[in-house]
CHARMM internal coordinates of N, CA and C (Angstrom, degrees):
IC EDIT
DIST 1 N 1 CA 1.3593
DIST 1 CA 1 C 1.5348
ANGL 1 N 1 CA 1 C 114.24
DIST 1 C 2 N 1.3583
ANGL 1 CA 1 C 2 N 112.46
DIHE 1 N 1 CA 1 C 2 N -42.15
DIST 2 N 2 CA 1.4588
ANGL 1 C 2 N 2 CA 122.49
DIHE 1 CA 1 C 2 N 2 CA 177.17
DIST 2 CA 2 C 1.5086
ANGL 2 N 2 CA 2 C 106.99
DIHE 1 C 2 N 2 CA 2 C -56.64
DIST 2 C 3 N 1.3101
ANGL 2 CA 2 C 3 N 118.57
DIHE 2 N 2 CA 2 C 3 N -48.30
DIST 3 N 3 CA 1.4819
ANGL 2 C 3 N 3 CA 123.38
DIHE 2 CA 2 C 3 N 3 CA -173.72
DIST 3 CA 3 C 1.4953
ANGL 3 N 3 CA 3 C 103.14
DIHE 2 C 3 N 3 CA 3 C -59.78
DIST 3 C 4 N 1.3288
ANGL 3 CA 3 C 4 N 120.24
DIHE 3 N 3 CA 3 C 4 N -47.50
DIST 4 N 4 CA 1.5843
ANGL 3 C 4 N 4 CA 126.03
DIHE 3 CA 3 C 4 N 4 CA -176.69
DIST 4 CA 4 C 1.5285
ANGL 4 N 4 CA 4 C 103.32
DIHE 3 C 4 N 4 CA 4 C -56.79
DIST 4 C 5 N 1.2161
ANGL 4 CA 4 C 5 N 116.98
DIHE 4 N 4 CA 4 C 5 N -55.60
DIST 5 N 5 CA 1.5148
ANGL 4 C 5 N 5 CA 120.22
DIHE 4 CA 4 C 5 N 5 CA -169.40
DIST 5 CA 5 C 1.5203
ANGL 5 N 5 CA 5 C 104.97
DIHE 4 C 5 N 5 CA 5 C -61.47
DIST 5 C 6 N 1.2718
ANGL 5 CA 5 C 6 N 121.80
DIHE 5 N 5 CA 5 C 6 N -43.45
DIST 6 N 6 CA 1.4876
ANGL 5 C 6 N 6 CA 117.13
DIHE 5 CA 5 C 6 N 6 CA 176.02
DIST 6 CA 6 C 1.4532
ANGL 6 N 6 CA 6 C 119.26
DIHE 5 C 6 N 6 CA 6 C -62.41
DIST 6 C 7 N 1.3570
ANGL 6 CA 6 C 7 N 116.51
DIHE 6 N 6 CA 6 C 7 N -40.49
DIST 7 N 7 CA 1.5221
ANGL 6 C 7 N 7 CA 121.00
DIHE 6 CA 6 C 7 N 7 CA 171.75
DIST 7 CA 7 C 1.5146
ANGL 7 N 7 CA 7 C 113.88
DIHE 6 C 7 N 7 CA 7 C -61.22
DIST 7 C 8 N 1.3240
ANGL 7 CA 7 C 8 N 113.55
DIHE 7 N 7 CA 7 C 8 N -39.40
DIST 8 N 8 CA 1.5895
ANGL 7 C 8 N 8 CA 116.86
DIHE 7 CA 7 C 8 N 8 CA 176.15
DIST 8 CA 8 C 1.4113
ANGL 8 N 8 CA 8 C 112.69
DIHE 7 C 8 N 8 CA 8 C -60.00
DIST 8 C 9 N 1.3067
ANGL 8 CA 8 C 9 N 115.57
DIHE 8 N 8 CA 8 C 9 N -45.16
DIST 9 N 9 CA 1.5276
ANGL 8 C 9 N 9 CA 121.74
DIHE 8 CA 8 C 9 N 9 CA -177.10
DIST 9 CA 9 C 1.6417
ANGL 9 N 9 CA 9 C 106.59
DIHE 8 C 9 N 9 CA 9 C -67.37
DIST 9 C 10 N 1.2944
ANGL 9 CA 9 C 10 N 115.23
DIHE 9 N 9 CA 9 C 10 N -50.32
DIST 10 N 10 CA 1.5410
ANGL 9 C 10 N 10 CA 117.09
DIHE 9 CA 9 C 10 N 10 CA -175.79
DIST 10 CA 10 C 1.5522
ANGL 10 N 10 CA 10 C 110.76
DIHE 9 C 10 N 10 CA 10 C -61.45
DIST 10 C 11 N 1.3051
ANGL 10 CA 10 C 11 N 111.97
DIHE 10 N 10 CA 10 C 11 N -51.80
DIST 11 N 11 CA 1.4439
ANGL 10 C 11 N 11 CA 119.99
DIHE 10 CA 10 C 11 N 11 CA -167.00
DIST 11 CA 11 C 1.5227
ANGL 11 N 11 CA 11 C 111.72
DIHE 10 C 11 N 11 CA 11 C -78.55
DIST 11 C 12 N 1.3473
ANGL 11 CA 11 C 12 N 118.33
DIHE 11 N 11 CA 11 C 12 N -25.36
DIST 12 N 12 CA 1.4572
ANGL 11 C 12 N 12 CA 116.83
DIHE 11 CA 11 C 12 N 12 CA -174.47
DIST 12 CA 12 C 1.6657
ANGL 12 N 12 CA 12 C 110.11
DIHE 11 C 12 N 12 CA 12 C -132.69
DIST 12 C 13 N 1.2092
ANGL 12 CA 12 C 13 N 119.93
DIHE 12 N 12 CA 12 C 13 N -54.69
DIST 13 N 13 CA 1.5043
ANGL 12 C 13 N 13 CA 120.71
DIHE 12 CA 12 C 13 N 13 CA -171.68
DIST 13 CA 13 C 1.6545
ANGL 13 N 13 CA 13 C 112.75
DIHE 12 C 13 N 13 CA 13 C -62.27
DIST 13 C 14 N 1.3782
ANGL 13 CA 13 C 14 N 112.16
DIHE 13 N 13 CA 13 C 14 N -46.86
DIST 14 N 14 CA 1.4020
ANGL 13 C 14 N 14 CA 115.79
DIHE 13 CA 13 C 14 N 14 CA -176.55
DIST 14 CA 14 C 1.5605
ANGL 14 N 14 CA 14 C 112.63
DIHE 13 C 14 N 14 CA 14 C -73.82
DIST 14 C 15 N 1.3924
ANGL 14 CA 14 C 15 N 112.80
DIHE 14 N 14 CA 14 C 15 N -24.52
DIST 15 N 15 CA 1.4997
ANGL 14 C 15 N 15 CA 122.06
DIHE 14 CA 14 C 15 N 15 CA -172.47
DIST 15 CA 15 C 1.6172
ANGL 15 N 15 CA 15 C 113.48
DIHE 14 C 15 N 15 CA 15 C -78.84
DIST 15 C 16 N 1.3213
ANGL 15 CA 15 C 16 N 109.66
DIHE 15 N 15 CA 15 C 16 N -21.00
DIST 16 N 16 CA 1.4402
ANGL 15 C 16 N 16 CA 114.18
DIHE 15 CA 15 C 16 N 16 CA -172.16
DIST 16 CA 16 C 1.5233
ANGL 16 N 16 CA 16 C 117.22
DIHE 15 C 16 N 16 CA 16 C -133.05
DIST 16 C 17 N 1.3065
ANGL 16 CA 16 C 17 N 115.04
DIHE 16 N 16 CA 16 C 17 N 147.50
DIST 17 N 17 CA 1.5450
ANGL 16 C 17 N 17 CA 116.20
DIHE 16 CA 16 C 17 N 17 CA 173.82
DIST 17 CA 17 C 1.4926
ANGL 17 N 17 CA 17 C 107.26
DIHE 16 C 17 N 17 CA 17 C -100.33
DIST 17 C 18 N 1.2416
ANGL 17 CA 17 C 18 N 119.40
DIHE 17 N 17 CA 17 C 18 N 132.55
DIST 18 N 18 CA 1.4383
ANGL 17 C 18 N 18 CA 127.86
DIHE 17 CA 17 C 18 N 18 CA 179.33
DIST 18 CA 18 C 1.3813
ANGL 18 N 18 CA 18 C 115.52
DIHE 17 C 18 N 18 CA 18 C -103.35
DIST 18 C 19 N 1.3865
ANGL 18 CA 18 C 19 N 120.97
DIHE 18 N 18 CA 18 C 19 N 137.98
DIST 19 N 19 CA 1.4594
ANGL 18 C 19 N 19 CA 127.35
DIHE 18 CA 18 C 19 N 19 CA -169.75
DIST 19 CA 19 C 1.6046
ANGL 19 N 19 CA 19 C 105.18
DIHE 18 C 19 N 19 CA 19 C -86.85
DIST 19 C 20 N 1.3072
ANGL 19 CA 19 C 20 N 117.35
DIHE 19 N 19 CA 19 C 20 N -23.17
DIST 20 N 20 CA 1.5150
ANGL 19 C 20 N 20 CA 117.62
DIHE 19 CA 19 C 20 N 20 CA -175.04
DIST 20 CA 20 C 1.3988
ANGL 20 N 20 CA 20 C 110.65
DIHE 19 C 20 N 20 CA 20 C -159.39
DIST 20 C 21 N 1.3952
ANGL 20 CA 20 C 21 N 114.29
DIHE 20 N 20 CA 20 C 21 N 165.62
DIST 21 N 21 CA 1.4163
ANGL 20 C 21 N 21 CA 118.14
DIHE 20 CA 20 C 21 N 21 CA 177.39
DIST 21 CA 21 C 1.5696
ANGL 21 N 21 CA 21 C 113.40
DIHE 20 C 21 N 21 CA 21 C -68.11
DIST 21 C 22 N 1.2964
ANGL 21 CA 21 C 22 N 115.00
DIHE 21 N 21 CA 21 C 22 N -29.38
DIST 22 N 22 CA 1.5543
ANGL 21 C 22 N 22 CA 118.63
DIHE 21 CA 21 C 22 N 22 CA 170.18
DIST 22 CA 22 C 1.4201
ANGL 22 N 22 CA 22 C 113.07
DIHE 21 C 22 N 22 CA 22 C -66.29
DIST 22 C 23 N 1.4310
ANGL 22 CA 22 C 23 N 120.59
DIHE 22 N 22 CA 22 C 23 N -37.62
DIST 23 N 23 CA 1.4057
ANGL 22 C 23 N 23 CA 116.42
DIHE 22 CA 22 C 23 N 23 CA 173.35
DIST 23 CA 23 C 1.4348
ANGL 23 N 23 CA 23 C 118.07
DIHE 22 C 23 N 23 CA 23 C -66.07
DIST 23 C 24 N 1.3810
ANGL 23 CA 23 C 24 N 113.74
DIHE 23 N 23 CA 23 C 24 N -34.42
DIST 24 N 24 CA 1.5027
ANGL 23 C 24 N 24 CA 122.84
DIHE 23 CA 23 C 24 N 24 CA -179.23
DIST 24 CA 24 C 1.5597
ANGL 24 N 24 CA 24 C 104.19
DIHE 23 C 24 N 24 CA 24 C -67.45
DIST 24 C 25 N 1.2753
ANGL 24 CA 24 C 25 N 117.73
DIHE 24 N 24 CA 24 C 25 N -46.39
DIST 25 N 25 CA 1.4565
ANGL 24 C 25 N 25 CA 116.07
DIHE 24 CA 24 C 25 N 25 CA -173.37
DIST 25 CA 25 C 1.6096
ANGL 25 N 25 CA 25 C 112.96
DIHE 24 C 25 N 25 CA 25 C -65.40
DIST 25 C 26 N 1.3964
ANGL 25 CA 25 C 26 N 106.69
DIHE 25 N 25 CA 25 C 26 N -36.40
DIST 26 N 26 CA 1.4731
ANGL 25 C 26 N 26 CA 113.07
DIHE 25 CA 25 C 26 N 26 CA 175.57
DIST 26 CA 26 C 1.4529
ANGL 26 N 26 CA 26 C 117.84
DIHE 25 C 26 N 26 CA 26 C -62.69
DIST 26 C 27 N 1.3745
ANGL 26 CA 26 C 27 N 109.91
DIHE 26 N 26 CA 26 C 27 N -37.58
DIST 27 N 27 CA 1.5599
ANGL 26 C 27 N 27 CA 117.12
DIHE 26 CA 26 C 27 N 27 CA -178.84
DIST 27 CA 27 C 1.5243
ANGL 27 N 27 CA 27 C 110.91
DIHE 26 C 27 N 27 CA 27 C -72.10
DIST 27 C 28 N 1.3079
ANGL 27 CA 27 C 28 N 112.16
DIHE 27 N 27 CA 27 C 28 N -39.18
DIST 28 N 28 CA 1.5514
ANGL 27 C 28 N 28 CA 115.32
DIHE 27 CA 27 C 28 N 28 CA 177.56
DIST 28 CA 28 C 1.4289
ANGL 28 N 28 CA 28 C 108.05
DIHE 27 C 28 N 28 CA 28 C -64.85
DIST 28 C 29 N 1.3149
ANGL 28 CA 28 C 29 N 121.78
DIHE 28 N 28 CA 28 C 29 N -48.37
DIST 29 N 29 CA 1.4926
ANGL 28 C 29 N 29 CA 122.52
DIHE 28 CA 28 C 29 N 29 CA -179.11
DIST 29 CA 29 C 1.6885
ANGL 29 N 29 CA 29 C 109.01
DIHE 28 C 29 N 29 CA 29 C -54.63
DIST 29 C 30 N 1.3223
ANGL 29 CA 29 C 30 N 109.08
DIHE 29 N 29 CA 29 C 30 N -46.09
DIST 30 N 30 CA 1.5292
ANGL 29 C 30 N 30 CA 117.33
DIHE 29 CA 29 C 30 N 30 CA -171.44
DIST 30 CA 30 C 1.5280
ANGL 30 N 30 CA 30 C 101.57
DIHE 29 C 30 N 30 CA 30 C -64.33
DIST 30 C 31 N 1.3613
ANGL 30 CA 30 C 31 N 119.86
DIHE 30 N 30 CA 30 C 31 N -43.95
DIST 31 N 31 CA 1.5127
ANGL 30 C 31 N 31 CA 123.44
DIHE 30 CA 30 C 31 N 31 CA -175.62
DIST 31 CA 31 C 1.5607
ANGL 31 N 31 CA 31 C 109.71
DIHE 30 C 31 N 31 CA 31 C -64.46
DIST 31 C 32 N 1.2479
ANGL 31 CA 31 C 32 N 119.68
DIHE 31 N 31 CA 31 C 32 N -41.08
DIST 32 N 32 CA 1.4753
ANGL 31 C 32 N 32 CA 121.48
DIHE 31 CA 31 C 32 N 32 CA -174.88
DIST 32 CA 32 C 1.6409
ANGL 32 N 32 CA 32 C 106.48
DIHE 31 C 32 N 32 CA 32 C -79.58
DIST 32 C 33 N 1.2429
ANGL 32 CA 32 C 33 N 119.32
DIHE 32 N 32 CA 32 C 33 N -51.41
DIST 33 N 33 CA 1.5047
ANGL 32 C 33 N 33 CA 119.04
DIHE 32 CA 32 C 33 N 33 CA -177.10
DIST 33 CA 33 C 1.4933
ANGL 33 N 33 CA 33 C 114.94
DIHE 32 C 33 N 33 CA 33 C -78.24
DIST 33 C 34 N 1.2538
ANGL 33 CA 33 C 34 N 123.36
DIHE 33 N 33 CA 33 C 34 N -28.26
DIST 34 N 34 CA 1.4804
ANGL 33 C 34 N 34 CA 123.50
DIHE 33 CA 33 C 34 N 34 CA -179.11
DIST 34 CA 34 C 1.5153
ANGL 34 N 34 CA 34 C 114.49
DIHE 33 C 34 N 34 CA 34 C -99.11
DIST 34 C 35 N 1.2140
ANGL 34 CA 34 C 35 N 114.58
DIHE 34 N 34 CA 34 C 35 N -35.30
DIST 35 N 35 CA 1.4846
ANGL 34 C 35 N 35 CA 116.46
DIHE 34 CA 34 C 35 N 35 CA -178.50
DIST 35 CA 35 C 1.5316
ANGL 35 N 35 CA 35 C 113.96
DIHE 34 C 35 N 35 CA 35 C -105.32
DIST 35 C 36 N 1.3262
ANGL 35 CA 35 C 36 N 117.50
DIHE 35 N 35 CA 35 C 36 N -62.16
DIST 36 N 36 CA 1.4728
ANGL 35 C 36 N 36 CA 121.45
DIHE 35 CA 35 C 36 N 36 CA -173.25
DIST 36 CA 36 C 1.5201
ANGL 36 N 36 CA 36 C 111.84
DIHE 35 C 36 N 36 CA 36 C -61.89
DIST 36 C 37 N 1.2870
ANGL 36 CA 36 C 37 N 119.09
DIHE 36 N 36 CA 36 C 37 N -39.52
DIST 37 N 37 CA 1.4678
ANGL 36 C 37 N 37 CA 119.06
DIHE 36 CA 36 C 37 N 37 CA -177.92
DIST 37 CA 37 C 1.4783
ANGL 37 N 37 CA 37 C 115.63
DIHE 36 C 37 N 37 CA 37 C -90.06
DIST 37 C 38 N 1.3792
ANGL 37 CA 37 C 38 N 117.89
DIHE 37 N 37 CA 37 C 38 N -10.63
DIST 38 N 38 CA 1.5333
ANGL 37 C 38 N 38 CA 119.25
DIHE 37 CA 37 C 38 N 38 CA -176.81
DIST 38 CA 38 C 1.4451
ANGL 38 N 38 CA 38 C 110.33
DIHE 37 C 38 N 38 CA 38 C -117.56
DIST 38 C 39 N 1.3822
ANGL 38 CA 38 C 39 N 121.67
DIHE 38 N 38 CA 38 C 39 N -37.67
DIST 39 N 39 CA 1.4421
ANGL 38 C 39 N 39 CA 125.62
DIHE 38 CA 38 C 39 N 39 CA -170.63
DIST 39 CA 39 C 1.4400
ANGL 39 N 39 CA 39 C 123.40
DIHE 38 C 39 N 39 CA 39 C -110.32
DIST 39 C 40 N 1.3544
ANGL 39 CA 39 C 40 N 110.97
DIHE 39 N 39 CA 39 C 40 N -39.64
DIST 40 N 40 CA 1.5414
ANGL 39 C 40 N 40 CA 120.12
DIHE 39 CA 39 C 40 N 40 CA -177.24
DIST 40 CA 40 C 1.5607
ANGL 40 N 40 CA 40 C 106.27
DIHE 39 C 40 N 40 CA 40 C -62.39
DIST 40 C 41 N 1.3304
ANGL 40 CA 40 C 41 N 112.52
DIHE 40 N 40 CA 40 C 41 N 133.14
DIST 41 N 41 CA 1.3997
ANGL 40 C 41 N 41 CA 123.38
DIHE 40 CA 40 C 41 N 41 CA 172.80
DIST 41 CA 41 C 1.5865
ANGL 41 N 41 CA 41 C 109.89
DIHE 40 C 41 N 41 CA 41 C -71.01
DIST 41 C 42 N 1.2880
ANGL 41 CA 41 C 42 N 116.57
DIHE 41 N 41 CA 41 C 42 N 133.00
DIST 42 N 42 CA 1.4925
ANGL 41 C 42 N 42 CA 121.68
DIHE 41 CA 41 C 42 N 42 CA 179.29
DIST 42 CA 42 C 1.5623
ANGL 42 N 42 CA 42 C 114.62
DIHE 41 C 42 N 42 CA 42 C -115.74
DIST 42 C 43 N 1.2256
ANGL 42 CA 42 C 43 N 119.39
DIHE 42 N 42 CA 42 C 43 N 122.97
DIST 43 N 43 CA 1.4888
ANGL 42 C 43 N 43 CA 124.18
DIHE 42 CA 42 C 43 N 43 CA -173.12
DIST 43 CA 43 C 1.6892
ANGL 43 N 43 CA 43 C 109.77
DIHE 42 C 43 N 43 CA 43 C -57.00
DIST 43 C 44 N 1.2718
ANGL 43 CA 43 C 44 N 119.56
DIHE 43 N 43 CA 43 C 44 N -31.64
DIST 44 N 44 CA 1.4066
ANGL 43 C 44 N 44 CA 121.84
DIHE 43 CA 43 C 44 N 44 CA 178.22
DIST 44 CA 44 C 1.6317
ANGL 44 N 44 CA 44 C 113.02
DIHE 43 C 44 N 44 CA 44 C -73.73
DIST 44 C 45 N 1.4430
ANGL 44 CA 44 C 45 N 111.79
DIHE 44 N 44 CA 44 C 45 N -7.90
DIST 45 N 45 CA 1.5253
ANGL 44 C 45 N 45 CA 108.60
DIHE 44 CA 44 C 45 N 45 CA 178.04
DIST 45 CA 45 C 1.5888
ANGL 45 N 45 CA 45 C 103.52
DIHE 44 C 45 N 45 CA 45 C -118.12
DIST 45 C 46 N 1.2941
ANGL 45 CA 45 C 46 N 114.06
DIHE 45 N 45 CA 45 C 46 N 33.96
DIST 46 N 46 CA 1.4552
ANGL 45 C 46 N 46 CA 118.07
DIHE 45 CA 45 C 46 N 46 CA 173.36
DIST 46 CA 46 C 1.5139
ANGL 46 N 46 CA 46 C 110.00
DIHE 45 C 46 N 46 CA 46 C 68.45
DIST 46 C 47 N 1.3750
ANGL 46 CA 46 C 47 N 120.52
DIHE 46 N 46 CA 46 C 47 N 36.64
DIST 47 N 47 CA 1.5017
ANGL 46 C 47 N 47 CA 135.52
DIHE 46 CA 46 C 47 N 47 CA -179.59
DIST 47 CA 47 C 1.5696
ANGL 47 N 47 CA 47 C 103.98
DIHE 46 C 47 N 47 CA 47 C 52.47
DIST 47 C 48 N 1.2091
ANGL 47 CA 47 C 48 N 116.61
DIHE 47 N 47 CA 47 C 48 N 47.61
DIST 48 N 48 CA 1.4327
ANGL 47 C 48 N 48 CA 121.51
DIHE 47 CA 47 C 48 N 48 CA 165.17
DIST 48 CA 48 C 1.4635
ANGL 48 N 48 CA 48 C 110.97
DIHE 47 C 48 N 48 CA 48 C -108.73
DIST 48 C 49 N 1.3769
ANGL 48 CA 48 C 49 N 121.65
DIHE 48 N 48 CA 48 C 49 N 154.93
DIST 49 N 49 CA 1.3894
ANGL 48 C 49 N 49 CA 120.47
DIHE 48 CA 48 C 49 N 49 CA 170.20
DIST 49 CA 49 C 1.5208
ANGL 49 N 49 CA 49 C 108.44
DIHE 48 C 49 N 49 CA 49 C -73.10
DIST 49 C 50 N 1.3652
ANGL 49 CA 49 C 50 N 123.73
DIHE 49 N 49 CA 49 C 50 N 166.46
DIST 50 N 50 CA 1.3996
ANGL 49 C 50 N 50 CA 123.48
DIHE 49 CA 49 C 50 N 50 CA -172.18
DIST 50 CA 50 C 1.6128
ANGL 50 N 50 CA 50 C 104.28
DIHE 49 C 50 N 50 CA 50 C -72.69
DIST 50 C 51 N 1.3308
ANGL 50 CA 50 C 51 N 115.86
DIHE 50 N 50 CA 50 C 51 N -32.02
DIST 51 N 51 CA 1.4653
ANGL 50 C 51 N 51 CA 111.51
DIHE 50 CA 50 C 51 N 51 CA 175.84
DIST 51 CA 51 C 1.4904
ANGL 51 N 51 CA 51 C 120.30
DIHE 50 C 51 N 51 CA 51 C -66.71
DIST 51 C 52 N 1.3683
ANGL 51 CA 51 C 52 N 110.99
DIHE 51 N 51 CA 51 C 52 N -41.59
DIST 52 N 52 CA 1.4627
ANGL 51 C 52 N 52 CA 114.34
DIHE 51 CA 51 C 52 N 52 CA 170.85
DIST 52 CA 52 C 1.4814
ANGL 52 N 52 CA 52 C 119.65
DIHE 51 C 52 N 52 CA 52 C -62.95
DIST 52 C 53 N 1.3210
ANGL 52 CA 52 C 53 N 109.48
DIHE 52 N 52 CA 52 C 53 N -36.82
DIST 53 N 53 CA 1.5904
ANGL 52 C 53 N 53 CA 115.26
DIHE 52 CA 52 C 53 N 53 CA 171.06
DIST 53 CA 53 C 1.4648
ANGL 53 N 53 CA 53 C 113.22
DIHE 52 C 53 N 53 CA 53 C -59.74
DIST 53 C 54 N 1.2082
ANGL 53 CA 53 C 54 N 116.74
DIHE 53 N 53 CA 53 C 54 N -48.28
DIST 54 N 54 CA 1.5476
ANGL 53 C 54 N 54 CA 121.45
DIHE 53 CA 53 C 54 N 54 CA -177.52
DIST 54 CA 54 C 1.5664
ANGL 54 N 54 CA 54 C 105.33
DIHE 53 C 54 N 54 CA 54 C -65.19
DIST 54 C 55 N 1.3613
ANGL 54 CA 54 C 55 N 122.06
DIHE 54 N 54 CA 54 C 55 N -38.16
DIST 55 N 55 CA 1.4946
ANGL 54 C 55 N 55 CA 117.13
DIHE 54 CA 54 C 55 N 55 CA -176.18
DIST 55 CA 55 C 1.5471
ANGL 55 N 55 CA 55 C 111.37
DIHE 54 C 55 N 55 CA 55 C -75.83
DIST 55 C 56 N 1.3544
ANGL 55 CA 55 C 56 N 116.48
DIHE 55 N 55 CA 55 C 56 N -25.05
DIST 56 N 56 CA 1.4833
ANGL 55 C 56 N 56 CA 118.32
DIHE 55 CA 55 C 56 N 56 CA 176.86
DIST 56 CA 56 C 1.5821
ANGL 56 N 56 CA 56 C 112.44
DIHE 55 C 56 N 56 CA 56 C -77.66
DIST 56 C 57 N 1.3489
ANGL 56 CA 56 C 57 N 115.30
DIHE 56 N 56 CA 56 C 57 N -31.13
DIST 57 N 57 CA 1.4194
ANGL 56 C 57 N 57 CA 119.88
DIHE 56 CA 56 C 57 N 57 CA 175.17
DIST 57 CA 57 C 1.5012
ANGL 57 N 57 CA 57 C 118.47
DIHE 56 C 57 N 57 CA 57 C -83.50
DIST 57 C 58 N 1.3501
ANGL 57 CA 57 C 58 N 114.74
DIHE 57 N 57 CA 57 C 58 N -8.78
DIST 58 N 58 CA 1.4671
ANGL 57 C 58 N 58 CA 119.18
DIHE 57 CA 57 C 58 N 58 CA -179.92
DIST 58 CA 58 C 1.4893
ANGL 58 N 58 CA 58 C 111.45
DIHE 57 C 58 N 58 CA 58 C -84.04
END
COOR INIT
IC SEED 1 N 1 CA 1 C
IC BUILD
């Protein structure tokens, strides 16, 4: 969890200025659902994205 929080801050929060709480929530949701869970490579998965890992294991 600490690693995820660190990545979220570095890759999203510190890199952008948000105009509202709604914009911030939307950006965090998009980061998690569209990037982190689908595209970002994870060391625990052999540096594959979750989608690539799932395809290789299927």
